[in-house]
C-alpha positions as CSV (number, residue, x, y, z in Angstrom):
1,M,101.5,-4.7,90.4
2,R,98.8,-2.9,88.4
3,N,95.4,-4.4,89.2
4,M,93.3,-5.1,86.0
5,Q,90.1,-6.2,87.8
6,N,88.0,-4.3,85.3
7,E,88.7,-7.1,82.8
8,Y,86.3,-9.3,84.8
9,T,82.6,-8.6,85.4
10,T,82.3,-11.2,88.2
11,L,84.5,-12.7,90.8
12,K,87.0,-15.2,89.3
13,V,88.8,-17.8,91.2
14,A,91.8,-20.0,90.2
15,L,93.2,-23.1,91.7
16,V,97.0,-23.4,91.0
17,T,99.0,-26.5,92.2
18,G,102.6,-25.8,93.2
19,G,101.9,-22.1,93.8
20,S,104.5,-21.4,96.5
21,R,107.5,-21.1,94.2
22,G,108.7,-20.7,90.6
23,I,106.2,-20.7,87.8
24,G,103.3,-21.5,90.1
25,R,104.0,-18.6,92.4
26,N,104.4,-16.2,89.4
27,T,101.1,-17.5,88.0
28,V,99.2,-16.8,91.3
29,L,100.6,-13.3,91.4
30,S,100.0,-12.6,87.7
31,L,96.4,-13.7,88.2
32,A,96.1,-11.4,91.2
33,N,97.3,-8.6,89.0
34,R,94.3,-9.3,86.7
35,G,91.8,-9.4,89.6
36,V,91.6,-13.1,90.1
37,D,91.6,-14.7,93.6
38,S,93.5,-18.0,94.0
39,I,93.6,-21.2,96.0
40,F,97.0,-22.7,95.6
41,T,98.9,-25.7,96.9
42,Y,102.3,-26.1,98.4
43,N,104.0,-29.4,99.3
44,S,106.2,-28.5,102.4
45,N,107.3,-24.9,102.5
46,Q,104.5,-23.1,104.4
47,T,106.7,-20.0,104.9
48,E,107.0,-19.4,101.2
49,A,103.3,-20.1,100.7
50,E,102.5,-17.4,103.3
51,K,104.7,-15.0,101.4
52,V,102.7,-15.6,98.3
53,V,99.4,-14.9,100.2
54,G,100.9,-11.6,101.4
55,L,102.0,-10.6,97.9
56,A,98.6,-11.4,96.4
57,A,97.0,-9.2,99.1
58,E,99.3,-6.4,98.1
59,A,97.9,-6.7,94.6
60,G,94.4,-6.4,96.0
61,Q,93.4,-10.0,95.8
62,K,92.9,-13.0,98.1
63,A,95.0,-16.1,98.0
64,I,94.6,-19.2,100.1
65,A,97.4,-21.7,100.6
66,L,96.5,-25.4,101.1
67,Q,99.0,-28.2,101.7
68,L,98.9,-31.0,99.3
69,D,101.3,-33.7,97.9
70,T,100.0,-34.0,94.4
71,G,101.6,-37.4,94.1
72,N,99.4,-38.8,96.9
73,V,96.1,-39.7,95.3
74,G,94.7,-40.8,98.7
75,A,94.9,-37.2,99.9
76,F,92.7,-35.9,97.1
77,D,89.2,-36.4,98.7
78,P,90.0,-34.5,101.9
79,F,91.8,-31.9,99.8
80,V,88.6,-31.3,97.8
81,Q,86.7,-30.7,101.0
82,S,89.4,-28.1,101.9
83,V,88.9,-26.5,98.6
84,R,85.1,-26.3,99.2
85,S,85.8,-24.5,102.5
86,A,88.3,-22.2,100.9
87,L,85.8,-21.3,98.2
88,K,83.2,-20.5,100.8
89,S,85.6,-18.1,102.5
90,L,86.1,-16.4,99.1
91,G,82.4,-16.0,98.6
92,A,82.2,-18.7,95.9
93,T,81.0,-22.2,95.5
94,H,83.0,-23.1,92.3
95,F,86.2,-21.9,90.7
96,D,86.9,-20.9,87.1
97,Y,90.5,-21.9,86.3
98,L,92.7,-24.9,87.1
99,V,96.4,-24.8,86.6
100,N,98.1,-28.2,87.0
101,N,101.7,-26.9,87.6
102,A,103.1,-28.9,90.6
103,G,106.1,-30.9,89.9
104,N,108.8,-32.8,91.9
105,S,112.4,-32.0,91.3
106,H,114.3,-34.5,89.2
107,H,117.8,-34.8,87.8
108,N,118.7,-36.3,84.5
109,M,117.9,-40.0,84.5
110,P,119.7,-41.9,81.8
111,F,117.4,-44.4,80.2
112,D,119.7,-47.4,80.9
113,K,120.1,-46.4,84.5
114,A,116.6,-45.1,85.6
115,T,115.1,-47.2,88.3
116,E,111.5,-48.2,88.8
117,E,111.3,-46.1,91.9
118,E,112.5,-43.0,90.0
119,L,110.0,-43.6,87.2
120,D,107.1,-44.1,89.7
121,S,108.1,-40.9,91.5
122,I,107.7,-38.8,88.3
123,Y,104.6,-40.7,87.2
124,Q,102.8,-40.2,90.5
125,V,103.2,-36.4,90.4
126,H,103.4,-35.5,86.7
127,F,100.7,-37.8,85.2
128,K,98.7,-39.8,87.7
129,G,98.3,-36.8,90.1
130,V,97.2,-34.5,87.2
131,F,94.7,-37.1,86.0
132,F,93.0,-37.9,89.3
133,L,93.2,-34.4,90.9
134,T,91.5,-32.9,87.9
135,Q,88.9,-35.7,87.9
136,K,88.1,-35.0,91.6
137,L,87.9,-31.3,91.1
138,L,85.6,-31.4,88.1
139,P,82.4,-30.9,90.1
140,L,83.8,-27.6,91.5
141,I,84.9,-26.1,88.1
142,N,82.4,-23.7,86.6
143,D,81.0,-24.5,83.2
144,G,82.8,-22.4,80.7
145,G,86.0,-22.6,82.8
146,R,89.5,-23.2,81.7
147,I,92.3,-25.7,82.5
148,V,96.0,-25.3,81.8
149,N,98.3,-28.3,82.2
150,V,102.0,-27.4,82.4
151,S,104.3,-29.5,80.3
152,T,107.8,-28.9,79.0
153,A,109.7,-28.1,75.8
154,R,111.5,-31.4,76.3
155,T,108.5,-33.2,74.7
156,R,109.5,-31.6,71.4
157,T,113.3,-32.0,71.8
158,S,115.5,-35.0,72.8
159,S,118.4,-34.8,75.2
160,P,120.2,-37.4,77.3
161,G,118.6,-38.1,80.7
162,G,115.1,-36.8,79.7
163,S,113.3,-40.0,78.8
164,V,111.4,-40.4,82.1
165,Y,110.3,-36.8,82.7
166,A,109.6,-35.9,79.1
167,S,107.5,-39.1,78.6
168,M,105.3,-38.2,81.5
169,K,104.8,-34.7,80.2
170,A,104.0,-36.1,76.7
171,A,101.3,-38.2,78.3
172,V,99.8,-35.1,79.9
173,E,99.8,-33.4,76.5
174,V,97.8,-36.3,75.0
175,L,95.5,-36.4,78.0
176,S,94.9,-32.7,77.6
177,R,93.5,-33.1,74.1
178,H,91.2,-35.9,75.2
179,M,90.1,-33.8,78.2
180,A,89.3,-30.9,75.8
181,K,87.1,-33.3,73.8
182,E,85.3,-34.9,76.7
183,L,84.7,-31.6,78.7
184,A,83.4,-29.8,75.6
185,P,79.8,-30.2,76.6
186,R,80.6,-28.1,79.7
187,R,82.5,-25.6,77.5
188,I,85.6,-26.2,79.5
189,A,88.7,-25.4,77.4
190,V,91.9,-27.4,78.1
191,N,95.3,-26.2,76.9
192,V,99.0,-27.1,77.5
193,V,101.7,-24.6,78.3
194,A,105.2,-26.0,77.7
195,P,107.9,-23.9,79.2
196,G,111.6,-24.2,78.2
197,P,114.4,-24.1,80.7
198,V,113.5,-21.7,83.5
199,A,115.7,-20.3,86.2
200,T,114.0,-21.5,89.4
201,D,114.9,-23.9,92.2
202,F,113.4,-26.8,90.2
203,S,115.7,-29.8,89.8
204,G,118.1,-28.4,92.3
205,G,118.2,-25.0,90.7
206,I,120.4,-26.2,87.9
207,V,119.3,-23.6,85.4
208,R,119.4,-20.7,87.9
209,D,122.5,-21.6,89.8
210,N,124.8,-23.4,87.4
211,P,126.5,-20.7,85.2
212,A,127.7,-23.3,82.6
213,V,124.2,-24.7,82.2
214,N,122.6,-21.3,82.0
215,K,125.2,-20.2,79.4
216,M,124.5,-23.3,77.3
217,I,120.8,-22.7,77.4
218,A,121.2,-19.1,76.4
219,E,123.4,-20.0,73.5
220,N,120.8,-22.5,72.2
221,T,117.8,-20.1,72.6
222,A,116.8,-17.7,69.8
223,L,116.1,-14.9,72.3
224,G,119.5,-15.4,73.9
225,R,118.8,-16.3,77.5
226,A,117.2,-18.9,79.8
227,G,113.6,-18.2,80.9
228,V,112.5,-16.7,84.2
229,P,109.2,-17.2,86.0
230,D,108.0,-13.8,84.8
231,D,108.2,-15.1,81.2
232,I,105.6,-17.8,82.0
233,G,103.2,-16.7,84.7
234,P,101.8,-13.7,82.8
235,M,101.3,-15.9,79.7
236,I,99.3,-18.5,81.7
237,A,97.2,-15.7,83.2
238,S,96.5,-14.3,79.8
239,L,95.6,-17.7,78.4
240,L,93.1,-18.2,81.1
241,S,91.4,-14.8,80.4
242,E,88.4,-14.1,78.3
243,E,90.6,-12.6,75.5
244,N,91.8,-16.2,74.8
245,R,88.4,-17.9,75.1
246,W,88.7,-19.5,71.6
247,V,92.0,-21.2,72.3
248,N,91.4,-24.9,73.0
249,A,93.2,-28.2,72.8
250,Q,96.5,-26.4,72.0
251,R,100.1,-27.0,73.1
252,I,101.8,-23.6,73.4
253,E,105.5,-23.6,74.0
254,V,106.8,-20.6,76.0
255,A,110.6,-21.0,75.6
256,G,112.1,-18.1,73.8
257,G,112.8,-20.3,70.8
258,V,114.9,-22.9,72.4
259,A,116.4,-25.6,70.2
260,I,114.9,-24.4,66.9
């Protein structure tokens, strides 16, 4: 990867949740390519997290992996202390960019069959976790920093089985606009990135590994294929950069023109 550290005059640090795979992994590496160090979370796969640390080092940047279940609010206070320690090892006291990306895999949940347990599982990670983790981390975010909350193209479209997941992501989109308003005195910009279907291991790898699903998505996308992580990570890194400093309170869909 080509290092673009000359874009930045001082050390920049990002915190990315769910950074060991898929879009989060690509975001960490795209930020490294732009001269940004990262602290990122992983839920259970430490081996993959360590690979990301190594790849960031190859790009000339530091990355620190911390374990966190973003659906467990009770773990957030000790996690914040771990972030403080990680920042110290990076030579910083605060970080500049927060990317709320972590998600738990889900399969289609028909509205008439979704259970309370399934709804709570999605709610804990995709809304409650985003709300309270951001709240806990606010004292560590530099004034003038940036937050990106990852949503989905499914908040714009409707499809069977999407009511639970899409509703939680829609809540995050509304939350993001309110955050942009309330954090304005600190000049913290808050935006939403809404990917379309992306070929990763998310939701059992259904887009990546099911040829029929992949073909269906490609046929319904203006640019003729399903997305890949490299379509999303560089966009998020760019959105966090100074060149997009005047973008705030926006929902940006990165989906190749799916369902238009």
